[in-house]
C-alpha positions as CSV (number, residue, x, y, z in Angstrom):
1,Q,0.0,0.0,0.0
2,V,1.0,3.6,-0.5
3,Q,0.3,6.3,2.1
4,L,0.4,10.1,1.7
5,V,0.9,12.5,4.6
6,E,0.4,16.2,4.1
7,S,1.5,19.1,6.2
8,G,1.6,22.9,6.0
9,G,-2.0,24.1,5.9
10,G,-3.3,26.9,8.1
11,L,-4.8,30.4,8.3
12,V,-3.2,33.2,6.3
13,Q,-4.2,36.7,5.4
14,P,-4.9,37.7,1.7
15,G,-1.7,38.3,-0.1
16,G,0.2,35.9,2.2
17,S,2.0,32.6,1.4
18,L,1.8,29.0,2.5
19,R,3.9,25.9,1.7
20,L,2.2,22.5,1.5
21,S,4.3,19.3,1.7
22,C,3.3,15.7,1.0
23,V,5.4,12.6,1.6
24,A,4.6,9.3,0.0
25,S,5.6,6.0,1.7
26,G,4.9,2.3,1.5
27,T,5.6,-0.3,-1.1
28,I,6.4,2.2,-3.9
29,L,7.9,0.9,-7.1
30,S,7.4,4.2,-9.0
31,I,5.5,7.5,-8.7
32,D,4.5,8.6,-12.2
33,A,2.8,11.8,-11.2
34,M,2.1,13.8,-8.0
35,G,-0.4,16.6,-7.6
36,W,-2.5,18.7,-5.4
37,Y,-6.3,19.0,-5.6
38,R,-8.6,21.2,-3.5
39,Q,-12.2,21.1,-2.5
40,A,-14.1,24.1,-1.2
41,P,-17.4,23.8,0.6
42,G,-20.2,23.0,-1.8
43,K,-17.9,22.6,-4.8
44,Q,-16.3,19.7,-6.6
45,R,-12.7,18.7,-6.0
46,E,-10.5,20.3,-8.6
47,L,-6.9,20.0,-9.8
48,V,-4.6,22.7,-8.6
49,A,-1.3,21.5,-9.9
50,S,0.5,18.4,-11.0
51,I,4.0,17.3,-11.8
52,T,5.4,14.2,-13.5
53,S,8.5,12.2,-12.6
54,G,10.2,14.0,-15.4
55,G,9.3,17.4,-14.0
56,S,6.5,18.4,-16.4
57,T,4.0,20.6,-14.6
58,N,0.3,21.5,-15.1
59,Y,-1.6,24.3,-13.3
60,A,-5.1,25.4,-13.0
61,D,-5.6,28.7,-14.7
62,S,-6.7,30.3,-11.4
63,V,-3.3,29.6,-9.7
64,K,-0.9,30.2,-12.6
65,G,1.8,32.7,-11.7
66,R,1.0,32.4,-8.0
67,F,1.5,28.7,-7.1
68,T,4.6,26.6,-7.8
69,I,4.7,22.8,-7.6
70,S,8.0,20.9,-7.2
71,R,9.0,17.4,-6.2
72,D,12.0,15.6,-4.8
73,N,12.0,12.1,-6.4
74,A,14.6,10.8,-4.0
75,K,12.4,11.6,-1.0
76,N,9.0,10.9,-2.6
77,T,8.0,14.4,-1.8
78,V,5.9,17.0,-3.5
79,I,5.7,20.7,-2.5
80,L,3.1,23.3,-3.3
81,Q,4.4,26.9,-2.8
82,M,1.4,29.2,-2.7
83,N,2.0,32.9,-2.9
84,S,-0.4,35.9,-3.3
85,L,-3.2,33.9,-1.7
86,K,-6.7,35.0,-2.2
87,P,-9.9,34.2,-0.2
88,E,-11.1,32.1,-3.1
89,D,-8.1,29.8,-2.5
90,T,-9.7,28.7,0.8
91,A,-10.3,24.9,0.6
92,V,-9.2,21.5,1.8
93,Y,-6.1,20.6,-0.2
94,Y,-5.4,17.0,-1.0
95,C,-2.2,15.4,-2.2
96,N,-2.4,12.7,-4.9
97,A,0.1,10.3,-6.2
98,A,-0.2,7.7,-9.0
99,G,2.2,5.0,-10.0
100,R,3.1,1.4,-9.4
101,A,3.5,-0.5,-6.1
102,Y,5.3,-3.7,-5.4
103,F,2.9,-6.7,-5.3
104,T,-0.3,-4.7,-5.9
105,G,0.5,-3.0,-9.2
106,R,-1.0,0.4,-10.2
107,Y,-2.2,2.7,-7.4
108,N,-3.9,6.1,-7.1
109,A,-3.4,7.3,-3.6
110,W,-4.9,10.3,-1.7
111,G,-3.8,12.1,1.4
112,Q,-6.1,13.0,4.3
113,G,-6.4,16.6,3.3
114,T,-5.1,19.8,4.9
115,Q,-7.2,23.0,5.5
116,V,-6.1,26.2,3.9
117,T,-8.0,29.3,5.0
118,V,-7.3,32.7,3.5
119,S,-9.0,35.5,5.5
120,S,-8.3,38.8,7.1
């Protein structure tokens, strides 16, 4: 099995910054892609940013130029640096990883979620 543990959420004022981290562990053979999703109250979960093992990135239009995703393949870690935060960024942020695991084959794992609140 593959487990994801997130950290770094919290309360921040508009215009501020937060850094989210996610570490994957378990019977990992490969991590093809890692990403961050978010879900605000009453809304569907949406992709925020993703990154492949080769470093190719993809961002939601709403966060381009403000958020940066990066990963450390050796440490099975993905980071989301969030700058110039807006109240509409308020949501529960979920880490996601997809790849192959020993014994069980392909996986698509989710973290437990971390709350990000942007408010004055």
